[in-house]
NUGU-982069 format. One record per residue: residue number from 0; chain; residue in three letters; x, y, z of N, C-alpha, C in turn. Coordinates in steps of 0.2 Angstrom, whole numbers, plus 2048, in hexadecimal, padded with zeros to 3 digits. Example, Ala and Ser with C-alpha at 12.3 -4.5 7.8 and 13.67 -1.06 7.14 Angstrom:
BEGIN
     n   chain   res   n.u   n.v   n.w   ca.u   ca.v   ca.w   c.u   c.v   c.w
     0       A   ALA   842   7E4   827    83E    7EA    827   842   7F0   827
     1       A   SER   840   7F5   823    844    7FB    824   840   800   827
# end
This chain:
BEGIN
     n   chain   res   n.u   n.v   n.w   ca.u   ca.v   ca.w   c.u   c.v   c.w
     0       A   MET   76E   7BF   888    76D    7C3    883   773   7C8   882
     1       A   PRO   775   7CB   888    77B    7D0    888   781   7CC   886
     2       A   ARG   782   7C6   888    788    7C2    886   788   7C1   87E
     3       A   LEU   783   7C0   87B    782    7BF    874   784   7C5   870
     4       A   ILE   782   7CB   873    783    7D1    86F   78B   7D3   870
     5       A   THR   78D   7D1   876    795    7D3    877   799   7CE   872
     6       A   ALA   797   7C8   872    79B    7C3    86E   79A   7C5   866
     7       A   LEU   794   7C8   864    793    7CA    85D   798   7D0   85C
     8       A   VAL   798   7D5   860    79C    7DB    85F   7A3   7D9   85F
     9       A   ILE   7A6   7D5   863    7AD    7D2    863   7AE   7CF   85D
    10       A   PHE   7AA   7CA   85B    7AB    7C7    854   7AB   7CC   84E
    11       A   LEU   7A6   7D0   84E    7A6    7D5    848   7AC   7DA   848
    12       A   THR   7AE   7DC   84E    7B4    7E0    84E   7BA   7DC   84C
    13       A   ALA   7BB   7D6   84E    7C1    7D2    84C   7C1   7D1   845
    14       A   THR   7BB   7D0   842    7BA    7CF    83B   7BC   7D5   837
    15       A   VAL   7BA   7DB   839    7BB    7E1    835   7C2   7E3   835
    16       A   MET   7C6   7E1   83B    7CD    7E4    83C   7D2   7DE   83A
    17       A   ALA   7D0   7D8   838    7D4    7D3    836   7D8   7D5   830
    18       A   GLU   7DE   7D2   830    7E3    7D2    82A   7DF   7CF   824
    19       A   LEU   7E1   7D2   81E    7DE    7CF    818   7E1   7C9   816
    20       A   PRO   7DD   7C4   814    7DF    7BE    812   7E4   7BE   80B
    21       A   PRO   7E8   7BA   80A    7ED    7BA    804   7E9   7BB   7FE
    22       A   SER   7E3   7B8   7FD    7E0    7B8    7F7   7DD   7C0   7F6
    23       A   ALA   7DC   7C3   7FB    7DA    7CA    7FA   7E0   7CE   7F7
    24       A   TYR   7E6   7CD   7FA    7EC    7D1    7F7   7ED   7CF   7F0
    25       A   GLU   7ED   7C8   7EE    7EE    7C6    7E8   7E9   7C9   7E3
    26       A   ALA   7E3   7CA   7E5    7DE    7CD    7E0   7DF   7D4   7DF
    27       A   MET   7E1   7D8   7E4    7E3    7DF    7E4   7E9   7DF   7DF
    28       A   GLN   7EE   7DB   7E0    7F4    7DB    7DB   7F2   7DA   7D4
    29       A   ALA   7ED   7D5   7D3    7EB    7D3    7CC   7E7   7D9   7C9
    30       A   LYS   7E4   7DD   7CD    7E0    7E2    7CA   7E4   7E9   7CA
    31       A   ALA   7EA   7E9   7CD    7EE    7EF    7CC   7EF   7F1   7C5
    32       A   PRO   7ED   7F7   7C3    7EE    7F9    7BC   7F5   7FB   7BA
    33       A   GLU   7FA   7FC   7C0    801    7FD    7BE   805   7F8   7C2
    34       A   PHE   809   7F5   7BF    80E    7F0    7C2   814   7F0   7BF
    35       A   PHE   819   7F3   7C3    820    7F3    7C0   825   7F3   7C6
    36       A   GLU   82B   7F3   7C4    831    7F4    7C9   832   7FB   7CA
    37       A   VAL   834   7FD   7D0    836    803    7D2   83C   803   7D6
    38       A   GLU   840   809   7D5    846    80A    7D9   845   810   7DD
    39       A   ILE   845   810   7E4    843    816    7E8   849   81B   7E8
    40       A   LEU   848   821   7E5    84D    826    7E5   84D   82B   7EB
    41       A   ARG   847   82C   7EE    846    830    7F4   840   82E   7F8
    42       A   THR   841   82E   7FE    83B    82D    803   83A   833   807
    43       A   ASP   834   836   807    832    83B    80B   82D   839   810
    44       A   VAL   82E   83A   817    829    838    81C   827   83E   820
    45       A   LYS   821   840   820    81E    845    824   819   843   828
    46       A   THR   818   847   82E    812    846    832   80C   846   82F
    47       A   GLY   807   841   831    801    841    82E   7FC   845   832
    48       A   ASP   7F5   844   830    7F0    848    833   7EE   845   83A
    49       A   ALA   7F0   83E   83B    7EE    83B    842   7F5   83A   845
    50       A   PRO   7F6   839   84B    7FC    838    84F   800   832   84C
    51       A   ASN   7FD   82D   84A    800    827    848   801   827   840
    52       A   ASP   7FF   82C   83D    7FF    82C    835   806   82F   833
    53       A   LYS   809   82C   82D    80E    82F    82A   80D   830   823
    54       A   LYS   80E   836   820    80C    837    819   813   835   815
    55       A   ILE   812   830   811    818    82E    80D   818   830   806
    56       A   THR   81E   833   803    81F    834    7FC   825   831   7FA
    57       A   LEU   825   82D   7F5    82A    829    7F3   82B   82C   7EB
    58       A   THR   832   82E   7EA    833    82F    7E3   837   829   7E0
    59       A   ALA   835   827   7DB    837    820    7D8   838   820   7D1
    60       A   ARG   83D   81C   7CF    83E    81C    7C8   83B   815   7C5
    61       A   VAL   838   815   7C0    835    80F    7BE   83A   80B   7BA
    62       A   GLY   83A   804   7BC    83E    7FF    7B8   83A   7FC   7B3
    63       A   LYS   83B   7F5   7B3    837    7F1    7AF   82F   7F2   7B0
    64       A   THR   82C   7F3   7AA    824    7F3    7AB   821   7ED   7A9
    65       A   ILE   81D   7EA   7AD    81A    7E4    7AC   813   7E5   7AA
    66       A   ARG   80F   7EA   7AD    808    7EC    7AB   807   7F3   7AC
    67       A   THR   804   7F7   7A7    803    7FE    7A8   7FD   800   7A4
    68       A   THR   7F9   804   7A7    7F3    807    7A3   7F5   80E   7A2
    69       A   THR   7FA   811   7A5    7FB    818    7A4   801   819   79E
    70       A   GLY   804   813   79C    809    813    797   810   815   79A
    71       A   ILE   811   815   7A1    817    817    7A4   81D   812   7A1
    72       A   SER   823   816   7A0    828    812    79D   82E   812   7A2
    73       A   GLU   833   80D   7A0    839    80C    7A4   83C   813   7A4
    74       A   GLY   83F   815   7AA    843    81B    7AB   83F   821   7AE
    75       A   ALA   838   820   7AD    834    826    7AF   835   827   7B7
    76       A   VAL   834   82D   7B9    834    82E    7C0   82D   830   7C3
    77       A   ILE   82B   82C   7C8    824    82D    7CA   824   82F   7D2
    78       A   THR   81E   831   7D4    81D    832    7DB   818   82D   7DE
    79       A   ILE   81A   829   7E3    815    825    7E6   813   828   7ED
    80       A   THR   80D   829   7EE    80B    82C    7F5   806   828   7F8
    81       A   TYR   806   828   7FF    801    824    803   802   826   80A
    82       A   THR   7FE   824   80F    7FE    825    816   800   81E   819
    83       A   ALA   805   81E   81E    806    818    822   804   81A   829
    84       A   VAL   800   815   82B    7FE    815    832   801   810   837
    85       A   ALA   804   813   83C    808    80E    841   802   80C   846
    86       A   HIS   801   806   846    7FC    803    84B   800   801   851
    87       A   PRO   7FC   801   857    7FF    7FE    85D   801   7F7   85D
    88       A   ALA   805   7F5   861    807    7EE    862   801   7EA   864
    89       A   GLY   800   7E4   860    7FB    7E0    861   7F4   7E1   85D
    90       A   TRP   7F5   7E7   859    7EF    7E9    855   7EE   7E4   850
    91       A   ALA   7E8   7E2   84E    7E7    7DD    849   7E3   7E1   844
    92       A   GLY   7E6   7E1   83E    7E2    7E4    838   7E6   7E4   832
    93       A   PRO   7E4   7E7   82D    7E8    7E7    826   7EF   7EA   827
    94       A   GLY   7F3   7E7   824    7FA    7E9    825   7FB   7F0   821
    95       A   ARG   800   7F4   823    801    7FA    820   806   7FA   81A
    96       A   VAL   805   7FE   815    80A    7FF    810   811   801   813
    97       A   PRO   816   7FD   811    81C    7FE    814   81F   805   812
    98       A   ILE   824   808   816    827    80E    814   82E   80B   811
    99       A   LEU   82F   80D   80B    835    80A    807   83B   80F   808
   100       A   ASN   841   80D   807    847    811    808   84A   813   802
   101       A   GLU   84E   818   802    852    81A    7FC   856   814   7FA
   102       A   GLY   856   813   7F3    85A    80D    7F1   856   807   7F0
   103       A   ASP   851   806   7F4    84D    800    7F3   84A   7FF   7EC
   104       A   LYS   84B   7F8   7EA    848    7F7    7E3   843   7F1   7E5
   105       A   LYS   83D   7F3   7E2    837    7EF    7E4   832   7EE   7DE
   106       A   LEU   82E   7E9   7DE    828    7E9    7D9   823   7EE   7DC
   107       A   ALA   81F   7F1   7D8    81A    7F5    7DB   813   7F4   7D7
   108       A   PHE   80E   7F3   7DB    807    7F2    7D9   804   7F9   7DA
   109       A   LEU   802   7FD   7D5    800    804    7D6   7FA   806   7D2
   110       A   GLU   7F7   80B   7D3    7F2    80E    7CF   7F4   816   7CE
   111       A   LYS   7F1   819   7C9    7F2    820    7C8   7EF   824   7CD
   112       A   GLY   7F3   829   7CF    7F0    82E    7D4   7ED   834   7D0
   113       A   PRO   7EA   839   7D3    7E7    83F    7D0   7EC   844   7CD
   114       A   LYS   7F2   844   7CF    7F7    849    7CD   7FC   845   7C8
   115       A   PRO   7FF   84A   7C4    803    847    7BF   809   843   7C2
   116       A   ASN   80B   83D   7BF    810    839    7C1   80F   836   7C8
   117       A   GLN   809   837   7CB    808    834    7D2   804   82E   7D2
   118       A   TYR   807   829   7D6    804    822    7D6   802   821   7DD
   119       A   LEU   7FD   81C   7DE    7FB    81A    7E5   7FC   813   7E6
   120       A   PRO   7FD   810   7EC    7FD    809    7ED   7F6   806   7EB
   121       A   ALA   7F7   800   7E8    7F1    7FD    7E5   7F0   7F6   7E9
   122       A   ALA   7F4   7F4   7ED    7F4    7ED    7F0   7F5   7ED   7F7
   123       A   GLY   7F3   7F3   7FB    7F4    7F3    802   7FB   7F1   804
   124       A   ALA   7FB   7ED   809    802    7EB    80C   806   7E8   807
   125       A   MET   803   7E5   802    807    7E1    7FD   809   7E5   7F7
   126       A   THR   808   7EC   7F7    80A    7F0    7F2   811   7EF   7EF
   127       A   PHE   815   7EE   7F3    81C    7ED    7F1   81F   7E6   7F1
   128       A   GLU   81B   7E1   7F2    81D    7DA    7F2   819   7D6   7EE
   129       A   ARG   81B   7D1   7EB    817    7CD    7E7   815   7C7   7EB
   130       A   PHE   80E   7C6   7EB    80B    7C1    7EF   80C   7BA   7EC
# end
């Protein structure tokens, strides 16, 4: 009986921490209310609340708009905020949203944040890449 419980705990832990399947990222991208090109104008990285956390603030200029529920238009300057967590080597789990650099031009799957001109990642690790 103890072996069965141990095996069950290991199985459930591995399942919970596993990377998301491609279909999950595709679904998140399809549901993202905002989908447009961005050019990163500025990247600010600050220490987060936990030792491995980094608070990311990207200032970006909107390029071509593909889908928008907020009516954002080309040329608008927005802020994208999120927390990036660095996991130890060998950690298995959902990928983190990448930290972009000034000058990067990417597609962005976003949702409106609570502050004016603030947007949040809407597709996890695939927020800035098309699946």
